VODO-65614 format. One record per residue: x, y, z of N, C-alpha, C, O in turn. Coordinates in steps of 0.02 Angstrom, whole numbers, plus 32768, in hexadecimal, padded with zeros to 4 digits. Layout:
BEGIN
XYZXYZXYZXYZ;...
# end
This chain:
BEGIN
53E756476D6D5412566F6D8D546C56776D60549056A96D58;5476562F6D4B54AA562A6D3854A956506CD254DF56466CB6;548656676CB6546E568D6C8D547D56D26CA954B256E56C92;546956F26CC7546957246CD354A857426D1554A157776D32;54DA571B6D1F54F257236D63553F57296D2D5547570C6CF8;556D57566D4C55B657606D3D55E2572A6D5F55E3571E6D9B;5607570A6D2F563F56D76D65567A570C6D6A568957276DA0;56A1571C6D2056CE57356D1B56DA577F6D4056B357AE6D34;570F57866D6B572257B96D92574757E16D60575D57CF6D2A;574C583C6D8E576458596D72578758916D92577058BB6DB8;57CA588A6D7957EE58B96DCA581658FC6DBB582459126D83;582759186DFA5879594D6DD5589D59486E0F58A059246E41;58B659756DF958F959736E1F58EB599E6E4658C359CB6E38;591C59986EA2591F59C16ECA593B5A146EAE592A5A4C6EC1;596F59FC6E74599B5A396E50594B5A6C6E4659455AA16E65;59195A576E1C58E25A726DD558DB5AA26DFF58F85AA56E36;58BA5AC56DEB588A5B0E6E0358445AFD6DEA582E5AEB6DB4;581E5B0F6E3957D45B0A6E2D57B55B2C6DED57795B376DF9;57C35B3E6DB757B55B556D7357C35AFB6D5757935ADF6D3E;57E45AE86D5A57DE5A9E6D3F57B35A5D6D4E57945A316D2F;57C35A716D98577F5A3D6DAC57365A666D9557095A496D77;57335A9D6DA456F25AAD6D9056DB5A966D4156A25A826D36;570F5A9A6D0C57075A906CBF56EC5A476CBB56B75A356CA2;571D5A1E6CDB571659C56CDB56DD59B46D0D56DB59776D10;56A259D66D3E565A59D96D3F563359EF6D0C560559C96CFC;563B5A276CEC56275A286CB956195A0F6C7055EB5A246C4D;564359E46C5F564F59D36C245650597F6C2B565359606BF7;564F59696C53561759316C6555D959296C9A55B158FA6CA2;55DC59586CB4559A59586CC15595592D6CF2557058FD6CF4;55D359496D3355D2590D6D7255D9593F6DAD55E3597C6DAC;55D159176DDD55C9594F6E21560A594C6E4C5627597A6E69;561C59066E465662590F6E67569E59026E3D569558EC6E04;56E8590F6E5656FD58EF6E41575358DD6E80576358EF6EB8;576758C36E5F57AC589F6E9357E158CD6E9957F358F76E70;57F658C16ECB584258FD6EC0587358C36ED7585D589C6F01;58B158BA6EC058E058A26EA4591558DB6EC9591659186EBF;593D58B76EF359A058D36EF359CF58906EE159DE58606F04;59DD589E6EA359ED586F6E7D59BD58346E5C598C583A6E37;59DB57FF6E7759AF57C46E67597257B46EB85943578B6EBA;598357D96EE5594E57D16F195928580C6F29593358486F2D;58E757D76F36589D57FC6F4058A158246F7A58A258036FAE;58A658796F84589958876FCF585758AD6FD2584158CC7003;583D58A66F9A57E558C26FC557B058BC6F8B57C458976F5E;578858CE6F84575058DD6F5B573559316F645731594B6F9C;572459586F21571959936F0E56C9598F6EF556BD596F6EC1;568D59B36F1E565A599E6F17563559E06EE556545A156EDF;560459DA6ECC560C5A156EA955F65A646ED9560B5A9E6ED9;55AA5A2B6F1055985A586F3B55DC5A796F6055D45AB26F75;56115A5E6F6856475A956F8C566D5ABE6F6F56915AEC6F81;565B5A9F6F3056815AC56EFB566B5B056EF756915B346F02;56175B0F6EE356065B256ED555F15B746F2055E55BAF6F16;55F75B4D6F5E55FD5B7F6F9F563B5BAC6FA856485BD96FCF;566B5B846F6056AC5BAE6F8256AB5BD46F5056CB5C066F60;56905BDB6F0556915BFD6ECC565A5C296EBC56575C496E87;56265C296EF155F15C436EFB55E55C856ECE55BE5C8B6E9F;56105CB46EEA560E5CEE6EC556485D006E9556675D356E9D;56595CD06E5F567C5CE26E3C56565CB96DE1562C5C8C6DDD;56765CDC6DAA56525CE36D8A56425CB96D61560E5CAE6D42;568C5C956D6356AD5C7F6D2A566C5C2B6D26565C5C0B6CF4;565B5C236D6156215BD86D3755DB5BE76D1F55B55BBB6D0A;55CC5C276D2255975C396CFE55C05C316CAD55AB5C086C85;55F35C566C9E56135C786C7856215C286C4C56255C2D6C0F;56285BE96C67563C5BAC6C4955F15B866C2F55E65B6E6BF7;55D05B886C57558A5B866C5E55715B736C1855615B416BF9;557A5BE56C0B55585BFE6BD755935BE86B9655875BF46B5B;55BB5BD46BA555F85BC46B6955DA5B7C6B4855D95B6F6B0C;55C15B4F6B8055BD5B086B7755785AEF6B5E55655AB76B4F;55545B336B5C550D5B1C6B5154FA5AFF6B0955165B1B6ADA;54CC5AC96AF854C05AB96ACE54805AC26AB2546C5AA96A7D;546E5AD86AC754245AE36ABC54055B286AFA54205B446B2A;53C05B2E6AD953BD5B906AEA539C5B826B3F53905BB26B63;538F5B3D6B5653705B2E6B9C53B65B2C6BB453C25B626BD0;53E45B096BB554345B156BDD54445B756BE354555B9E6C0E;54345B756BA454495BBF6BA1541F5BDD6BE754395BF96C17;53E15BD06BDF53BE5BF46C1D53C85BE16C6153C75C016C96;53D35BA16C5353E85B9C6CB554355BC16CB854455BD76CEF;54515BC66C9954825C0D6CA854795C3E6CB954855C576CF0;545F5C586C80543C5C836C9754075C966CCE53F65CD06CDB;53FB5C7B6CDC53C65C936D1E53E95C916D5053C55C946D82;542C5C8C6D5F54565C7E6DA2547B5CCA6DA054A25CDC6DCB;54685CF16D6554965D2C6D6B54895D566DA854B55D7B6DC0;54305D4E6DCE541D5D846E06542B5D726E37542D5D9A6E66;543E5D266E3F54565CF86E82548A5D186E9554985D2F6ECD;54BD5D186E3B55095D3E6E6954FB5D866E5355295D9C6E31;54D45DA56E5954DA5DE96E7054CA5DF56EA554E45E256EC1;549C5DD16EC3548C5DD46EF754BA5DBE6F4354B55DD06F7D;54E95D8C6F1E55265D876F3B554C5DA36F4A555C5D9F6F85;556F5DCB6F2155905DFB6F0D556F5E276F33559A5E436F55;553F5E3A6F3E55345E7C6F52553C5E736F83556C5E8E6F9E;55085E3E6FB2551E5E306FF655675E29701A55745E0D704F;55795E38700755E45E2C6FF7560D5E586FFF56495E52700B;55D25EAC6FF155F85ECA6FED56265EEE6FBA56515F196FC1;560A5EC66F7E564B5EDF6F3C56295F1F6F2A55EF5F316F37;565B5F3D6F0A56535F886EDE560E5F836EC755FB5F4B6ED8;55F05F976EB355BC5FAB6E6955CA5FAD6E3255AA5F926E05;55FF5FCF6E2B56165FD86DCD564A5F856DDC56755F736DB4;563E5F6B6E0856715F276DE456385EFF6DDC56345EDB6DAA;560C5EFF6E0555C45EC06DFC55B05EDC6DB955A95EAB6D93;55A15F276D8F55805F1B6D6A55B45F166D2D55995F0A6CF7;55F05F1B6D2B56205F106CF856285EBA6CDB56365E9F6CA5;56175EA46D1B56125E5B6D3F55CD5E306D1355CF5DFC6CF2;559D5E556D21556D5E426D09555F5E456CAD55585E186C84;55605E966CA555865E9D6C7A55A45E616C4A557E5E3D6C2A;55D55E5D6C4855F65E276C3355D65DE46C1B55D55DC76BE4;55BC5DD86C5655835D8C6C6355535D846C23554F5D546BFD;552B5DC96C2254F75DCE6C0C54F95DD26BBD54C95DC76B98;554C5DEB6BA2555B5DFE6B6B55685DAA6B4455575D9E6B0A;55855D7D6B6E55925D406B73554A5D1D6B5C55425D0C6B22;551B5D146B8B54D95CFB6B7754D65D246B3954EA5D056B08;54BF5D6C6B2854A55D7D6AEB54CF5D586AA554AF5D496A73;55055D506AA755455D466A6D55255CF26A6255105CDC6A2D;55285CD26A98551F5C796A9854DD5C6B6A7E54D95C3A6A5B;54965C986A8C54565C806A9254625CA36A3D543B5C836A18;54865CD56A15547F5CDC69E054965C9969B0547E5C81697D;54CF5C8869D954F15C4469B354B45C15699754A25C04695E;549F5C0769D754735BDD69D854255BEA69AF53F25BC769B3;542E5C16699353CE5C2A697053EC5C53692553C75C5968F5;54265C68692554355C8868E854555C5F68BF54795C3868DD;54555C5A689154715C2A684B54B25C46684854BF5C816853;54D85C1C6838551F5C55682755395C8467FA556A5CA86803;55065C7F67B754FF5CB5678754E15CF167AD54FA5D256799;54BA5CF767D654915D11680654DD5D3D682254F45D75681A;54EE5D0A6840550A5D2B687955645D5B686355865D7E6887;556F5D44681855A75D5867FF55A75D9867D855DA5DB867C9;555C5DAA67C8553B5DE167B355135E1D67D554EB5E4167B8;55245E21681154F15E366833552B5E44687E555B5E21688F;550E5E8A68A2553B5E7E68E355035E88692054EA5EC06925;54ED5E57694F54D25E63698B54E35EB369BB551D5EB569D0;54C85ED969C554D35F1769F654935F046A2B54605EE26A24;54B15F2D6A6854A75F386AA654A95F8E6AAA54D75FB26A95;546B5FA56ACA54785FE96ADB545D60096B3654685FF56B6F;5447602C6B235448603B6B52545D60566B9E548060876BA7;544A603A6BC15469602B6C1354A25FD86BFE54DD5FD36C0E;54875FB46BE754945F6E6BC354CF5F7B6B9B55005F566B9C;54CA5FB56B72551C5FC46B3755385FE76B6655715FF66B55;55285FFD6BA2555A603E6BEB557860066C0D55A960156C2E;55695FD76C0D55805FA16C5255615FB66C8D55755FA96CC6;552E5FD76C7E55115FF46CC254D85FD46CD154B45FF86CF4;54BD5F976CC554885F846CDB54905F426D0A54C05F1B6D03;54715F3B6D28547D5F0B6D5F544C5EC76D4C544A5E976D26;54205EEC6D8953E45EC36D9053AA5ED06D3B53A15F046D1B;538A5E7D6D2D53795E816CDD53385EA86CEF530C5E936D14;53395EF16CCA53075F116CBE52D95F186C84529D5F266C86;53045F0C6C4652E15F146BF2530F5EFC6BD653485EF06BEA;52ED5EF16B9153305EE16B6B533E5F2F6B3353105F556B22;53845F376B1F53965F666AE9539C5F576ACC53D15F736AC1;53935F306A9853CE5F0F6A5353AC5F196A1C536F5F166A17;53E25F2A69E253DC5F2069B253F25EF0696B54275ED06971;53CF5EEB692E54195EC2691454135F0668BD53EA5F25689C;54745EF368C3547A5F286886548B5EFC685954B25ED26870;54765EF2680354705ED167D654995EE2679A54965F1C6787;54BE5EB8677854E85ED5674D54CB5EDA670554A95EB166E4;54E35F1966F654C05F2A66B754C85EFF666854FB5EFD6645;548A5EE2665D54915EBA662154745E5E664054575E306623;54965E69669554745E28669254215E0F668D53F15E2E66A3;54205DC7666653C75DC1667F53C55D9C66BC53D65D6166C2;53AD5DC466EE539C5DA3673053725D80672C53445D906752;53645D466706532D5D1D670A531A5CEE6751533E5CC26769;52CA5D09677152D35CE267B052F35CFC67DF53185CDA6804;52E95D4867E553105D5B682052E85D8F683A52FE5DBF6859;52A45D81682B52715D9E6862526A5D72689E52725D8568D8;52565D22688452625CE068AA52885CE768D852785CE16913;52C55CF568C0530C5CEB68FF53145D0C6918532E5CFC694E;53035D6B690A53045D92694752C05D9B698152C05DBE69B3;52835D6C6966525B5D69698A524E5D3669C4522F5D4369F8;527D5CD969A952935CBE69CC52C95CE769FA52B15CEC6A33;53065D0469F653385D186A1E53035D4C6A5F53065D436A9C;52DB5D7C6A4052BB5DA56A7752945D5F6AAC52A95D546AE5;52745D4A6A9952475D206AC4526D5CEC6AF6525E5CD86B2F;52B45CD86ABD52CD5CAF6AFB53065CDE6B3C53205CC96B6F;530B5D336B1353225D536B6252E85D586B8052EA5D3E6BB8;52AC5D736B6E526E5D756BB452655D356BDB524C5D336C13;527E5CF66BB1527F5CBC6BCF52B25CC26C1A529C5CB26C51;52FF5CDE6C0B530E5CC16C2453325D0E6C6753635D226C85;53055D156C5E52D55D636C8952E85DA36C7652EC5DCE6CA2;52F65DB36C3A52F65DF56C2452C65E086C0952B15DF36BD3;52A45E436C37525E5E406C0B52645E856BE252875EB66BEE;52235E726B9952225EAC6B7652295ED86B6A51F45EEE6B7F;52455F096B52524E5F516B5E52075F6D6B3D51E85F5F6B0A;51F95FA26B7C51B45FC06B7651BB5FEB6B29518F5FE46AFD;51EC60116B2151E9604B6ACF51F4600A6A9551EE60186A59;52005FCF6AA652045FA46A79524F5FA86A4052535FA66A02;528E5FB26A8452C35FB76A5052EA5F6E6A5B53125F616A88;52D35F466A2652EC5F116A2652EA5EEF69D752C55EF969A6;531A5ECA69E0532A5EA5697752F45E86697952E35E8A693E;52B65E5A699F52825E4F6980525B5E85695D52385E6F6930;52585EDB696952385EFE694A52755F17690952B05F266908;52365F0F68D2525D5F3C6897528D5F6D689D52C85F64688F;52705FAD68B752925FF768BC52C95FDF68E152F85FFF68C9;52E05FB7691053115F9F691C53385F7A68F9536F5F7E6913;53395F5968CD53505F16689C53605F2E6855532F5F296830;53935F44683C53945F7567F353C25F4F67D853DB5F1F67F6;53CF5F5E67A254155F65677E542C5F91677954075FC1676D;546C5F9C677F549C5FCE6794548360146774547D6042679C;54726020672E5452605B671254246077672A542560B2673B;53EE604A6731539F6067676C53C5607367AB53B660AA67C1;53E8605967C85406607667FF541860B76804540460E46829;544460B767D9546360F767CA542C612C67C1542F616467D8;5404611767A353C06155676C538E615567D9537B618967F4;538A612467F15371612C6827538B616F6874536F6194689D;53E4615468565407618F688F53F861CE687A53ED6200689C;53F661C8683A53FE6239681653A16237682B539962526862;537D622A681B533962176837532B623D6884530262696895;5377620968B95358622468FA53746270690953656291693A;539A628068DB53D262C368F153BC630568DE53BF633B68FA;539E62EA689153806322686D5322631B686952FB63496860;531A62F7686E52C462E8686852AE62FD68AB52D0631068DB;525662F368A35229631968CF521862E86915520962FF694C;521E62A26904520D62746932523362786981526C6264698C;5204629769B75201628669E1522762626A13523C62726A4B;522C622C69EF523F61EC6A0B52AC61E369E952DB61C069FB;52A5621269BB52E76226699E5316621F69C7533761EB69C9;5322625469F0535B625D6A1B535962376A52538362436A7D;5333620D6A5B533561DD6A88534F61926A6D537D616E6A82;532761896A3C533161596A005394614C69FD53B7611A6A01;53A6619C69F55409619769ED541C61986A265452617C6A30;53FB61B56A5E541761AF6AA6542661506AAB545F613B6AB2;53FC612D6AA753FD60FA6AAC544360D46A99547260BD6ABA;543160DA6A4B545760C46A1A54B460D26A1F54E260AA6A14;54B861126A31550161346A51551360FF6A7F555060F76A75;550360DE6AA3550F60976AC2551D60566AC1552A60286AE8;551660616A7C54FB60196A5A554F60096A635581602C6A5C;55445FC26A7555935F7C6A7F55875F586A43554F5F576A29;55AE5F3F6A3055AC5F0969FD55BD5EC76A2955EF5EC96A4D;558C5E7E6A2855965E576A4855A65E1B6A1755C75DEF6A33;55955E0D69CE55975DD969CF55AC5DED696F55A95E2A6967;55BC5DCA693155C25DEC690455EE5E2268E2561C5E4368F9;55D85E2168B3561F5E5D688456005EAA68B555C55EB968B9;56375ECF68D556325F0A690E56495F4268D6562F5F7A68D7;56705F3468AF567E5F5D686256355F90685756365FCD6850;55FA5F66685755AC5F79684B55A35FB6687455995FF16867;55A95F8F68B255915FD768D755D4601A68DD55CC605568EB;5601600268D2563E603668DA5613606268B355F8609368CD;560B604F686655F66063683255BD60AB683955BA60E36820;558D607A6874555B60AD6869556A60EF68A4556B612C689C;557660BE68EA55A560FC690B55D8613768E155EA61676903;55E9613468AA5616614C689255E9617C686A560661B2686B;55BB6181684F557D61A16836556461D26861555262086849;556061C8689D555C61FC68DC5569623468D7554B626868CA;55B7621B68E955D0625068D155D86280688F55D662BD6891;55DF625C685855D36273680E5592628D681C559F62CA6819;5568628A6824552162986820553162F5684F5528632E6838;554862E3688A555C631768B3556B636068A25554639968A5;55AC6332688655D36373688855DE63BA68BA55C563F268B0;55FE63AC68E055FB63D3692255C86411692355D3644E6925;558163E46920554B6421692E553B6432696B5519640A698B;554F646F69885555648469E35504647C69E954EB645D6A18;54E2649569BC548A64A069BE5475645D69E5546C64586A22;546E642F69BB547563DB69B0547E63D869F3544C63D56A18;54C763D76A0F54CB63BF6A4854AC63E06A7B548D63BD6AA3;54AD642A6A86547A642D6AAB544464336AC1543B64356AFD;540A64376A8C53DD641A6A8253DD63CE6AAD53BE63C46AE1;53FF63A66A93540263636A99540A63686B0053E3635A6B2D;542763736AFF543863A26B4E541463986B885420637C6BBD;53D463C36B68539C63E46B89537863986BA0534C639F6BCA;538363586B8C536263416BA2536B630F6BF0534D62DD6C03;53A0633A6C0C53B163346C49537F63506C89537563346CBF;535E639C6C6B532E63946C6E52E7637C6C8052B8638C6CA5;52F363576C5E529363446C49527363246C7D5236631E6C72;5289630B6CB7527562D66CDF526D63106D38525863006D70;528C635C6D19527E636C6D57524963876D78525163A96DAB;521F637F6D6651CB63A46D7A51BE636A6D96518B636A6DB9;51E2632A6D90519C62F76DB151BE62C26DC051BC62906D9C;51F262C96E105240629F6E23521A62776E5C523762516E83;51CE62866E5B51C662676E9B516D62466E9C514C62666E73;514762176EBC511662026EAF50FF62006EFF512C61F36F28;50B1620F6F1C509B61EA6F56505D61AA6F5A5023619B6F4A;509261956F795071613A6F6B502361496F8E501E61726FBD;4FF061296F774FA9611F6F8F4FB760FC6FDA4FD960CB6FE8;4F88612D700D4F78610B70484FAD612170544FC960EA7055;4FE36151706250096147708A5013619870954FF761BE706F;505361BF70E9503E61F570C750AB620470FE50D161D6710D;50B36238710650EF6246710C510E623070DB50FA622470A3;51796223710A519E620870D5517F61B970C3519761AA708C;515A618A70D85146615370B0511B6157707D510861207068;50FF6193705C50DD618C702F510A61A36FEB50F861986FB1;514461C46FFE516F61DB6FDC519861A16FA051AD61696FB1;519A61B56F6F51C161686F5051D561A86F1051B961DC6EFE;521161856EFD523B61BA6EC15258618A6E725268614E6E6E;525861AF6E4E5273617E6E2C52C0618D6E1352D561B96DEE;52E361546E38533961696E2D534B617B6DF0537261A86DE1;5328614C6DC45357615D6D93534561986D6E537761B46D57;530361BB6D5E52FC62016D4A531E623B6D6F5335626F6D58;531A62266DB5532C625E6DE1538062626DDD53A462936DD5;538F62276DE453EB62276DEA540D61FB6DA65433621D6D83;540861D36D9B542D619E6D70542461D06D30545461F26D21;53F761D36D1453F561D76CC55401622F6CD3542A623E6CA7;53F362636CF2542762996CE65470629F6CCD548462BE6C9C;54A0626E6D0854D562656CFA54E8623C6CBF551862506C9D;54CA62076CAF54D161EA6C8754D162026C3F550562046C1E;54AB620E6C2F547C625B6BE654BF62846BDE54E5627B6BAE;54C862B26C1354EE62F86C0F552362D36BFA553762E46BC2;555162906C1F559162856BFF558E626F6BB755B9627A6B8D;554F624B6BAE555562356B6B555762646B30556E625D6AF7;553962926B4A552362CA6B01558062EE6B0E55A063026ADE;559362EF6B4055CD630F6B3A562162DB6B23565C62EE6B20;560C62AB6B1B561F62636B00561A62666AB8564E62696A96;55E562656A9E55DD62926A5C560062CA6A41562A62CD6A15;55E762F56A64560B63386A43565363236A3B566C63256A03;567363106A6956BC62FE6A7A56D862B66A56570C62986A61;56B062AB6A3356CC62716A0D56DF62376A38570962136A1E;56CA62266A6F56D961FC6A9656A561C86A83566C61CA6A6C;56E5617E6AA056B9615C6A6156A861026A9F569960CA6A8B;56B3611C6AF556B560E76B23567360F36B36565061256B2E;566360AB6B5B561860A76B5D560060BB6BA155CC60DB6BAC;563A609E6BDF561060A36C27561B60E36C35565560F56C2A;55EF61176C5055F0615E6C715639615B6C965665617F6C7F;564661366CC7567B614E6CEC56BC615C6CB056DC61906CA9;56C261166C8656EB611C6C5656E961696C205718618A6C09;56B461706C1B56AD61AC6BEC56B461E46C1156C862166BF2;56A661ED6C5C56CA62296C89571162346C945723626E6CA0;5735620C6C93577C61EF6C89579E62156C5957CA623E6C66;578462046C16578662096BD4579C62566BDD57D262736BE6;575E62696BD6575162BD6BE9577C62ED6BFE5793631F6BE4;578262C76C4757BA62E06C6657ED62F86C555807632E6C60;580462B26C27585362996C0F584F62D16BBD588362EC6BA9;581E62D86BA2582F63156B68581A635B6B79581B63876B4E;580263686BC657F963B16BD457C463B26BD657BD63F06BD6;57AC63A96BD7576163B56BBB572A63B36BF856EF63A96BEC;574163BD6C35571463A76C73574C639D6C9E578363866C92;572463BF6CF2575063C66D27575963886D3A572B635F6D32;579163776D54578263436D68577163416DCC575463106DE3;577963576DDE5753635E6E2356F963566E1956D563356E3E;56E3637D6DDE56AB63656DE2569D63246DC2567762FC6DDD;56B463196D9756C862C76D7456AD629F6DA9567162906DA9;56D8628C6DD856FD626D6E1956B162546E315692621E6E34;56A462A36E42566562A36E68562262846E4E55F962696E74;561B628B6E0055E662756DE155F0621F6DE855BF61F96DEA;562F62086DEC563061C06DF0561961926E2955FE615B6E26;562E61BA6E62562561A46E9F55C761B66EAC55A661956ED4;55B061E16E8B557861E26E8D554961B16E61551A61936E7B;555561AD6E2B5538617A6DEB554161276E0F551F60F66E00;557561296E3F558160F26E3D557360E46E94558160B46EB8;5556611A6EA1551B61176EE054D761136EDD54AF60FF6F07;54CF61286EAA547F61086E8A545F60DC6E74542560CB6E7F;548C60C46E4F549E60756E2E548D60416E5C546460146E58;54BF60566E9454C160326EC5547560236EF354565FF06F02;546A60746EFF542B607E6F3553F1605A6EF453C060446F11;53ED60526EBC53C8603B6E9553CA5FF06E9053975FCF6E86;54025FD76E97540C5F846E9853E55F756EE353B45F506EE9;53FF5F936F1054135F836F5253995F7F6F5953755F5B6F7C;53865FBE6F1D53325FBE6F2C53125F7B6F1A52EA5F566F36;53395F7B6ED5532C5F3B6EAA53365F096ED353005F026EEF;535C5EDF6EE953575EB26EFD53275EA56F48531E5E756F6D;53145EDE6F4652EF5EDB6F9652A45EDA6F71527A5EB26F86;52985EF96F4A525C5EFB6F1652485EA66F1152165E896F25;52815E8E6EF152725E476EE6526A5E1E6F2252445DEE6F19;527F5E246F56528F5DF56F94523D5DFD6FB052265DE26FE2;52195E2B6F8051E05E3A6FB0519A5E3B6F7C51645E576F83;51BB5E096F3B518D5DFB6F14516D5E316EF151325E2C6EDF;51905E676EE651855E9B6EAE51B85E9F6E8051F05E8A6E8C;51A45EBC6E4351C55EC66E1351EC5EF96DFE51D75F326DF1;522F5EE36DFA52595F226E0C52635F676DC752585F626D8B;527A5FA16DED52565FD06DBE52A560086DCF52E05FFB6DD8;527860526DCE52B260846DD552A1609C6E0F52CE60BB6E2A;525560956E3C524060B46E6A525860A36EBE5254606A6ED5;526B60D16EDB528660C76F13525260E66F5C523D611F6F5E;524960C16F84521E60E66FBF525561116FEB528D60F86FF0;524A61497008526A615F7033527E6139708252B2613170A1;52336125708E522160E570B7525160C570DC525F60B97117;526A60B6709152976065709B52E5608470B4530F606E70DB;52E360B8708E534360C67098535260EF70E15331611A70FD;539F60C870F7539460DC713C53C3611B712E53D1612C70F5;53D8613C716853EE617B717454286196714D542961CF7135;545861687149549E6172712D547D616070E85496618770BF;5450613870C85453613E7086541C61797066541F6185702A;53F46195708953D461D3707D5400620C707C53EC62397056;543B6218709E5468624170B85485623970755489626A7050;549A61FE706554CD61F4701654A162076FCE54B562226F9A;545D61EC6FE3543F62116F965437625C6FA6544462836F79;542662706FDA542F62AE6FCE546362E26FB3545163136F93;54AE62D26FC354E462EC6FAF54EC62C06F69551B62D46F46;54CB628E6F5154E362746F2054A662A26EE154BF62A76EA9;547062B86EE7543162DC6EC7544663166EC95428633B6EA1;548063386EF4548E63836EF054DD63886EC654EE63BF6EAF;550863506EBF553163406E7B550263506E36550963796E08;54D463226E4354A9631E6E11549063726DE6549463786DA9;547763A86E11546263DC6DFE549564066DEB549164236DB5;54D864116E1C550564146DFD552B64086DC8555664326DBC;552863CC6D9B552563BE6D70550163D36D2F551963E76CF9;54C063C86D43548C63F96D14549F643A6D0F54A664536CD7;54AC64636D5154C8649D6D3954FD64BE6D0A54F364EE6CE5;5533649E6D115571647D6CF05550647B6CA5555764A86C7C;553264496C9D550C64376C4954E864736C2F54E8647A6BF2;54CB649C6C50548A64C96C4C54BB65236C2754A965506C00;550465116C55551D654A6C54555A65386C0A556265696BE5;557765086BFA55A864CB6BCD556B64E06B8B558C64E46B57;553364EB6B80551664DE6B5154E8651F6B3D54DA65306B03;54D265416B8054BF65736B7B546565666B7E543B65876B5F;545D653F6B9D541B65296BAB53CB654D6BA0539565486B83;53FE657E6BDF53CF65C96BC953AF65EC6BAD538A66186BC3;53B465E36B8F53BE66156B49538E66076B18536B662E6AF8;5394659A6B13535B658B6AD9533665996AC8531B657B6A9A;
# end
C-alpha cells in the first residue's frame, strides 16, 4: 500500500474558485483536496461533491481534453459529452446553448486528437476542418463525422494516410460514427492539397457530378479546427471567385430544398393510424431551413456559419425580412430540440439515434408546435421559390 499511497496533501483556500480545485484534482490525479482558511483546515472537498455541483459545467470536460496525454485519456473525456447533454437537456437549457457548448467541446476533442496523432510538420502545413452540422455548430448528439484536411501546396505529406486513418478510427472509438457518405479526412477526396481542392470546388460548381452540389453545400459550412486556417480561407474565397454572382447557379442550388418533399413520412410495419406514422425531421423541416439560408448567404457573401447568425446577417444587410427570419430561427430551434429529445429517447430504448420521429411519441403541445414549425418551413420554401423563380426553372 505504501508504494501506491499518497501521503502529501493538496489544499485550496476558501477564497479560491472551484475551477482551481478541479484543476488541482486533474493535474495530480487526486480525488480530494483540503480546504483552508488561512492555516486552519475547515473541510475536505471531494471529487464527487465537486462533480455533483458542476455536473452541467463544461469546464471539467474541457480541462480533461486539454490535459489528455494519450488517445485513451482523450476518449474518456469525449465520452462524457453525451452525459453532459442529458443533464443540460433535463435542466431545460435552451437547445441553441447546448449546441454551442457541445460544438466547442467537440472541436477541442478534434484539435487535441490531431495534436496527439499528427507530426508537427503535418500540423503546420495543413488545416483540419469540420463541415455540415458540425461546422455550423448545430449537431448535438453524435450522428456522423463530417471532416476534411487541406494540405499546403508543395508539402510532401508522407505518412498522411496512416495518420488520417488513425484519426477517423479514434473518433469512431470516441462515439462519433463514420459518415455514410464518406465525408471524412481518411478518404482521399476529402484530403487534398489546396490546388487539387480548388479544382474539386470548380467541378462541384460547373461539373456534372450529381453529388457536386451537395459536396459544395457541406463545404460551405466548413470551420477550421486546427492548423493553418488561411488554407480554408483561400479555398472558401475560390468559391466566390468561381461563382461570380451566378444567379442561375444560386437558383438551381436552392431547388434542393424541395428534394425531400415527396417522402416526408413513412409507415411503420405492423401498426396502424398515428402509431404507424414516422417522419424524418431533418428532411421535412431542418434541411429546408438550413439549406435555403445557406444559399442566400452564399449569394450575398455572408461568411458566418450558424443558421441563426446567417439569418441575422441577412436581415442586417436588408436582404431578408426580419419577421420571417425570427420565425425561422424559432422553428429551427424547436425542430433541433425535438430531434434532441427524440435522440435521447431512442438511446434510452437501446436504439441508434437518427432523424426519424414517431408521431405517437409526441405530446399534444409538441404536435401543435411541430405543425406550426412546418407551416413556417412551407412559407420559407414559397419565399425561396419566388425569390429565385424556381417555378420557371
